[in-house]
MARDRENSE-549860 format. One record per residue: residue in one letter; y, x, z of N, C-alpha, C, CB in turn. Coordinates in steps of 0.02 Angstrom, whole numbers, plus 50000, padded with zeros to 5 digits. Glycine has a CB too. Example, Ala and Ser with C-alpha at 12.3 -4.5 7.8 and 13.67 -1.06 7.14 Angstrom:
2
A497165066050390497755061550390498355066050390497765056550452 S498885064250354499475068450357500025064550394499705070450286 
This chain:
259
M516305118453300517205113853307516865112553229518325119753321 T516725116453174516615113053111515945108453125516525118653046 L515375109753149514855106453133514865100053185514235111253137 L515485098653212515305091853257515745088553211515515091153351 A516455092053185516745087353140516375084753064517385090753125 D515855090053042515455086652977514845081653005515065093352923 D514565082853068514015076353110514825069253108513635080353243 L515285066953127515675065753128515755061453065515945070253144 R516075062653026516205062952949515545059452923516295071352917 M514855062252951514295059752923513965053252982513775066852910 A514315054753024514055047353051514515041353029514045047253136 F515045041452996515615036052978515875036952890516365037953037 D515145042252858515325039852785514615042552774516075043252735 R514285035352739513535037852709513355041152654513175033352697 V513715040652619514075046352562513915051252588514865046952547 A514395054452639514375062052659513935062852679514755064852699 F513535056652723512895060152727511995061152706512935059552769 A512025057352626511925058152572511665066052548512475055552547 R512525069252545512595073752502512425079052545513235074052468 S512245076852619512035084452668511075085052666512385082752781 V510855078552645510305080652626510225080152524509785075852677 E510705083652501510565083652420510605080152376510145084552402 V510715074052407510865067952356511475065852332510665062452379 E511515067452298512215068152246512135057152223511975076952139 P512345054552244512375044752240512715044352159513135039452319 D512465036752121512585036752060513355032752122511955032551986 D513935030452026514385023352059513895019252142514385015251972 W513375015452102513195008552115512725010852198512635004252034 Q512695020152199512225019452256512805022052319511425025052246 A513315023352298513915024952337514175018552369514475028252292 D514275014352311514595008552361514095006252383515045002652335 L513505005952392513075002952416513065007452509512385003352356 L513075015152481513035017652575513725015752602512935027752594 R514155014552573514735012352608514785006652630515205012852579 S514255001852607514454993952610514274992452702513824987952541 G514824986952721514584984952796514284977852790515234984952854 L513934976252738513754968852739512954971152767513834963952652 D512534965852817512134968152826511304963552798512324969652891 R511844957852735511214955752693511534958352600511034944952707 I510844962752577510724965152536510514965252485510634966752547 L510324962752454509914960952361509834968652318510654954452294 L509294974652298509494976952264509014976452196509664982052293 N509164973352153508964971952076508784976252036509394969552041 C508474981452048508544988552003507864992551957508794994452062 C508024994251887507524995251864506985000351898507704996451809 R506555004351870506105009051900506415014751925505605011051857 Q506175020851955506575027651947507415024651940506275032551865 S507735021251970508285019952002508665023652034508205016752032 G508195025252093508505026952169508695023252194508975030652181 K508355017052180508245010852262508125012952313507665005652270 S507505016052322506915018352370507405024652408506075021552320 T507335028452364507855033852414508525030552437508115041052368 T508955027652421509605025052454509685022052507509885021352425 A508935016352489508435012752559508295017552633507525011152525 A508115022752605507865027052626508505032252685507535030052558 L508935032252648509555036252681509915031952724510075038952629 I509865025052698510315020152776509625019752827510695008652752 A509155019352794508355018252867508775023752909507155022152839 L508595028152886508595036352936509485036552959508325046252866 H510055037052921510685035652951510695031953013511055032252907 R510325024652998510455021553067510055021653125510535015753061 A509625026953116509235028653151509465033053202508825030553119 L509765041553158509905044553187510675043553237509765048653147 Y510965038853206511795037153244511925030153261512465038953192 H511545027453263511215022053318510635024053369510895016253277 P510845027053423510325028553482509955022853514510685031853540 G509155022653495508775016653524508555013553468509165011753569 S508755011453404508635009553346507945008353346508865013753299 L507875002553301507025002853285507364997353203506224997253374 V507095004753168507135004153097506335001653071507395011753064 L506294995253020505564993352996505724993552937505204986753015 I505224996552877505224997852823504384992652806505335006652813 L504364991352757503824986552741503804984952665503924980052781 A502964986852648502924987252577502154982352582502904996552540 P501964980452527501734978452490500834980452506502124980452434 A500864987452492500134989752526500524996052556499354991752465 E500044999552597500115006052637500605011852593499275009152651 R499965010452536500325018752452501045015252458499845018052316 Q501475010452427502185009352450502535010252502502305004852447 A502215009952568502475011052608502665018552649502235007352629 K501995022852624502085029352646502535032552574501265033252666 E502585030052532503035032952495503925032352506502825030352435 T504075025752560504595025952542504795031652620504905017852523 F504165030852667504505034452741504365041852707503995032652836 G503965042652661504105051252638504775055652620503755052252573 K505215048252570505805049652593506145050252632505995048352584 V505895047452697506375048052745506315054052790506395042252780 A505725054952786505505061452835505785067352772504425061952862 Q505595067552736506105072752684506685073452708506265070452610 A507225068552679507705069652724507975071652783507815067452725 Y507595069652830507495071752904507435077952882506875068952953 R506955080452875506785087652885507335094152821505785087652865 K507825092152773508125094452744508995092652812507945091252661 L508905089452853509395091852893509185095052952509815087052908 G508655097852954508585102553026507985101353046509065100953090 H507715093953048507285093953088506435094153074507485089253117 S505975092753116505485095453119504975086453119505525101653188 V504585085653070504215078853089503295079753095504415072753019 A503435076753136502805078953167501965078353132502825074753229 P501585081053132501105083053091500855074653082500535089353124 D500735070553137500395063353133500905058553115500065060853203 S501465058053074501875055453082501585050452997502575060453100 Y501595056252942501105055252894500715048352901500645060952898 R500315050052950499545048352936499865040753017498655058252959 K500475039853066500535032853096500955030353038500895032153178 L501375032152998501675028952952502555028153006501135020952926 G502505033253043503095031753103503235038153148502825025353158 M503925039353163504255044053204504645040353250504665048853168 R504755044853308505175042953358505815049153364504695041853428 L506295047453364506675050453356507125054553437506975046153310 A507315060153459507445059753523507975057653546507395064353547 N508395052153521508915047253538508665040953560509345046053482 G507865040353556507385035153550507535030653503507285031953606 S507795032953449507705027853394506945027253366508195029853334 R506675021353346506055022953281506105020353216505355020253298 I505755022853178505685022153096504885019353108505805031053038 E504645015053103503965012753077503945008553002503665007653135 A503475013552953503295011052896502655006052881503245016352864 L502494998452872501674997352879501924992252811501194993052973 P501334991452796500954990452717501194982052768499774994452686 G501584977952697501674970152737501214963652729502354967152716 S500814963752780500594957252777501094953552861499564957552777 E500754947752881500974946552951500574950353011500914938952962 K499964949252994499694952653055499924960653083498974952753040 T500184965153021500414969253035501064970153080500384971152990 I501384966753060502364963953099502344958653154502994958753030 R501934955653176502004949553206502264952953273501324944653207 G501934959153285502134962053368503114964853364501424971653391 F503244964953326503984969253327504114964453326504344974553281 S505024966053395505404960053401506054965753410505174953553471 G506784962653398507424966353412507354973153343507404969853510 V507404967253294507374973753204508174974953211507104968453088 D508364980153226509094983053211509034983753126509264991653255 L508554986453093508784987453012507934985052991509114997952981 L507754980352942507414979652903507154981452840507504976952906 V507104986452802506784986752748506474985252706506674988152746 L506174981752656505874976852630505884978452559506164970652648 D505374981952545505174987252476504784980852425504434995552502 E504894984852376504424980952322504574973352334503554982552334 A504844969952341505164963952386504874956452344506194964552386 S505014960252268504584953352231503764951952231504704953652150 R503534957952259502854957652287502574956552323502634960152291 V502884955552382502714952852439502744944852458503084956052478 D502064943752479502154936552484502434930952533501664935152478 D502704925852508503204923052552503034921052600503534918852535 G502344922152642502314919652721502604926352740501464917352762 L502644933752735502864938652768503564938052774502664944352741 Y503864936552696504574935052711504804932452755504834932452679 F504804924552787504704919052836504554922852907504054913852812 A503914927752905504034928052976504454933452996503454928553012 V504604939052965504944945352982505734942452983504784951852922 R505984938252960506884936652977506784932853039507404931152911 P506424930253091506294929353135506674935753191505634928153125 M506374942653158506424947253216507044951653217505814951653217 L507704947853176508194949253157508724943553190508114950053087 A508614938953214508584934653285509064935053329508054936153325 V508874939953367509194941653423509704948153439508714941853460 S509384956453381509874960053384510224958253320509694966953395 G510244954853310510804952553215510814958153180511824950253216 G510154960353156509824965453120510054965353044509044964453126 A510224972453007510234968052941509444969752896511034970752888 L509774965452834509024965352779509324967952732508604957852752 I508634972752691508714976252642508184974452606508794982652653 M508284971852535507784968152509507894972252419507954958052522 L507214976352387507394980952372506714980152296507444986652439 S507054979352226506394977852205506474979052112506174968852235 T506034978052081505994976852022505834968452038505464981951981 P505924965051958505814960751942505084959451947506094960451896 A504744952451966504184952451956503914945051941503934955752005 G504104940651887504144933151887504584929451890503904930851922 R504634924251886505224918751914504924914651967505514913351854 R504674920352016504634916452060504434919752129504244911852037 G504324917852194504284920752247505274921352286503834928252221 V504974922252340505854925252396506204929652353505724931352483 F506204933352330506434939152313506864935852228505694945752312 F506464930952182506694929952139507464922252183505964928552081 E506954918352213507184914252237507824916752296506624910852255 E508044921752321508714923552355508974926552284508694929552429 W508794929152255509284932652225509614927952153508934940152207 T509374923152140509784915152105510054911952133509474909952081 G509644907752194510074905652228510324907652309509914900452220 G509994913352339510154914352404510944915452441509794919752414 A510984913152480511874914952489511734918552558512564906552497 G512644921352548512724927452590512494934752588512534925752639 W512264936452527511774939352505512324946152457511214933252461 E512514950452458512744957352429512254958352356512574964452495 R512414958252312511944960752278512104964052212511524956152270 Y511594970652186511654975952159511164974752094511524981652208 E511444976652040510914974851968511214979851941510924967051917 V510524983951943510734994651905510044993151872510765005351984 P510084991951799509684989651739509484999051719510284983751666 A509264999851670509095008651664509645011751614508215010551625 E509915006851572510405008951521510985011851586510695001351458 E510995011551652511555012051687511295017551742511835004751714 C510575021951723510445026351760510325033751726509935023751794 P511095039451766510895043651713510245048651708511415047251705 R510055048951751509225050151751508845049951688508875044751792 I508885042351655508505039951608508535039551544508425035951619 S508395044951497508855046651453508635040751410508855054251424 E509135040351342509265035451274508425036251231510095039551210 A508375042351245507755043551202507045041551230507725050951185 F507175040651318506435037051347506235031151313506475034551425 L507005028651353506915019451340506945018651277507505013851370 E507125022851216506775020351158506235021351143506965021551114 E505685024651184504995024351160504555019151204504675031751163 E504935019751257504665013151311504755006051277505165012651389 R505385005251246505364998251213504784997051137506234996851190 R504785002151108504245003851040503695000951079504075013351011 S503565004351126502655006551180502384999251221502855014551273 L502984996251270503044990251277502914984851243503414989951287 P502574977951271502964971751262503354969551288502784967751262 R503784967851246504474966251274504874963651324504624963951250 R504324958851362504294954151443504314961751465503434947651476 I503494964151452503764970051509504174974151507503414974051528 F504544977351469505154982651452505804979351491505324983451357 D505734972351477506284969651493506334968451558506374964651461 Q505784969751603505714969151669505704974251701505264966351684 E505434978751679505324986351723506024987851717504744993451687 Y506324987851654506914993651654507424988951624506765001551604 R507414982551627508184978651604508234973751670508184973051514 C507974973551730508094969451763508074962851776508364970351765 V507654958851713507724953951695507034950951713507974954151634 F507104943351751506764937951804506194935051723507564929751853 V505704937451702505114936051661504804929551683504604941851665 E504774926951630504004922551651503434925151669503724918851601 T503044921851705502364927951715502014924651666501854928751798 E501424929051635500864929451594500544921851605500354935951616 D500274919851675500174913151688500454908151710499874912851710 A500894908751686501224901151719501324897851655502064901451768 I501094890651677500974886451627501404881751624500414884051628 F501994882251651502874876151639503284882251654503124867351717 S503834882751622504264887251618504714888351651504454887351581 F505114891251676505644890351761506164884251752506284898851781 E506454883651678506824882951660506634873151652506934888551610 D505894871851621505594865451638505624864551698504974864551620 V505224867851741505394864251837505784862151849505484867451897 V506264867251833506984865751863507234857151800507664875751846 G506984857751771507274852051716506884842051751506774855451606 A506374845251762506084840251815506124840351886505484840051809 L506624841251919506824839951986507344834452000507074845852010 D507024830452037507414824552070508124828752098506894820452141 P508454824652071509264827152100509464824752159509864824952056 G509094820752179509124819552257508644819452284509364814652280 V508174825452284507684827652320508294836852337506744827452264 T508214840552398508684845152404507834850552405509384844152481 P508014855552354507594860952360507484864452399507644863952333 L507004869652423506964872552501507524876552485506214877052532 F507654881852459508194885252448508674885152431508184887752430 G508924879352396509544875952364509524876752306510174877852383 A509794872452247510024873552175509914881252165510844871052161 P509494881852101509734888652088510284887852047509234893252058 A510604896952072511284898352035511514903852018511754896552063 E511754904151967511964913151929512194918252016513104912151850 P511874923052027511944926852067512714930152048511324930952067 E513094934652083513724936852102513384944152094514084934152179 E513264949552073513204956652050513744960152069513124957451980 K513424965852094513644972052080513314976452035513684974852132 T513754980351976513204983451933513544990151946513104980751847 G512894995651908513075001351943513695004251875512265006951964 
């Protein structure tokens, strides 16, 4: 009876689920785990725990919603494998075995009919999927825009959820556009100063060692100009004709949750 009660509690509370696999969430992670929204942007510093949290949400969806299809996309196979590894690790901590070829195939099928697939992000690798219940787009600032436009229709029939997570990578691309001007998103911004696992001494060392723009991008969640930019973002916005509607709408200040 206790096991059943614990399972029910984990089914309805993803924070309890995280703790069951030995992850103690930070405050922002707990807010995210308890969010009921299905469009989420995570602009988080390196080592903040964004991939771990997304992996837990992916596994929870597959476990407690039988027959679900969960896709994890990343710009490169190495990144997809890293996030899938976090899913598999949590699954093992729950007492389940992971098939030996799962890491090679970057996918697993659960006994309840759910599937979790991790793929390097290209239109060719994802075109065959449909009816996706949860789509996790990791390192979203570095994916090709065409991939983003190709994956969104996968959610049309299923009404699936979409989570995009990344550190910034310049003031361009779909992640930047959605963060600054996209509608309907719940936003989380987590700079390194708000991550308890990153010490002040380490940040000070990085601040002294790295170029300012790199430090701001990797640790402070700032969308800085790319090195090869000929015109600044402000120059481009200032040159826009107010009579022409931009593809993503006019840039706006994002409303975000902070850790």
